[in-house]
Structure formats: C-alpha cells, structure tokens
C-alpha positions in Angstrom: 10.0 14.1 25.7 10.2 17.9 25.4 9.9 19.7 22.1 12.4 22.5 21.6 11.4 25.0 18.9 14.2 27.2 17.8 12.5 28.8 14.8 11.5 32.4 15.4 8.8 32.1 12.8 7.3 29.0 14.4 7.5 30.7 17.8 5.8 33.8 16.4 3.0 31.7 14.8 2.5 29.7 18.1 2.3 33.0 20.0 -0.2 34.4 17.5 -2.4 31.2 17.7 -2.1 31.1 21.4 -3.3 34.7 21.7 -6.2 34.2 19.3 -7.3 31.0 21.0 -6.5 32.3 24.5 -4.5 29.3 25.3 -0.8 28.6 26.2 1.8 28.2 23.4 2.0 24.5 24.2 -1.7 24.1 23.8 -1.6 26.2 20.6 1.0 23.9 19.1 -1.0 20.8 20.2 -4.1 22.2 18.6 -2.3 23.0 15.4 -0.7 19.6 15.1 -4.0 17.8 15.9 -5.8 19.9 13.3 -3.2 19.2 10.7 -3.3 15.5 11.3 -7.1 15.5 11.2 -7.1 17.5 8.0 -4.7 15.0 6.4 -6.8 12.0 7.5 -9.9 13.6 6.1 -8.1 14.4 2.8 -7.0 10.8 2.5 -10.5 9.5 3.3 -11.9 11.8 0.6 -9.3 10.6 -1.9 -10.1 7.0 -1.2 -13.8 7.7 -1.6 -13.2 9.4 -4.9 -11.2 6.5 -6.3 -13.5 3.7 -5.0 -15.6 3.6 -8.2 -12.4 3.2 -10.3 -11.2 0.4 -8.0 -14.6 -1.3 -8.2 -14.5 -1.1 -12.0 -11.1 -2.6 -12.2 -12.0 -5.3 -9.7 -15.0 -6.2 -11.8 -12.9 -7.2 -14.8 -12.3 -10.9 -15.0 -8.9 -12.3 -14.3 -7.6 -14.1 -17.3 -4.6 -15.7 -15.7 -2.6 -14.9 -18.8 0.9 -13.3 -18.6 1.6 -10.1 -20.4 3.3 -10.6 -23.8 6.5 -8.6 -23.2 7.7 -9.0 -26.8 4.4 -7.6 -28.1 4.5 -4.6 -25.8 8.2 -3.9 -26.6 7.4 -4.0 -30.3 4.9 -1.1 -29.8 7.7 1.2 -28.8 10.3 0.2 -31.4 11.2 3.0 -33.8 10.6 2.2 -37.4 13.5 3.4 -39.5 
C-alpha cells in the first residue's frame, strides 16, 4: 500500500536524509522509521531492566490473602472538623 506524504516539512526532511545517506527518499523514510522503532524498543527494554529490581522486591513479599480494609483506608482521608 503506497504512502502519500503531503507535508512539506516531512518531504524536506526525507530529502535531507536521503541526500546525506545517498539513498532514495523512500529508503530514507524506511531507515528513519526502522531507526525510530528500534530506538523505542531499546528504550522499553532499558525501562523494563531498570524496574526489574522493584518488581522482584514486590514479588518477594508474601501474599497474605487478606482483602484491603476499605473502611480503614477511607477513614485516613476523612477531614476532622
């Protein structure tokens, strides 16, 4: 399915990248999209790696099987007049 780009700025950026990389505008757009997807995937992997210790710590807490006491938690937020 063809991609029709009508933005002058996007067209200009594609031309600039194509010229710098010495490729067609189509290849420049493909490269840019592939690079952005790779960057996002790497960013997600880095985020998941950073939060892994927190997830492990939470998972190490024993499950009590008890339900939260809603009335108790609600009472913490009641205004005392």
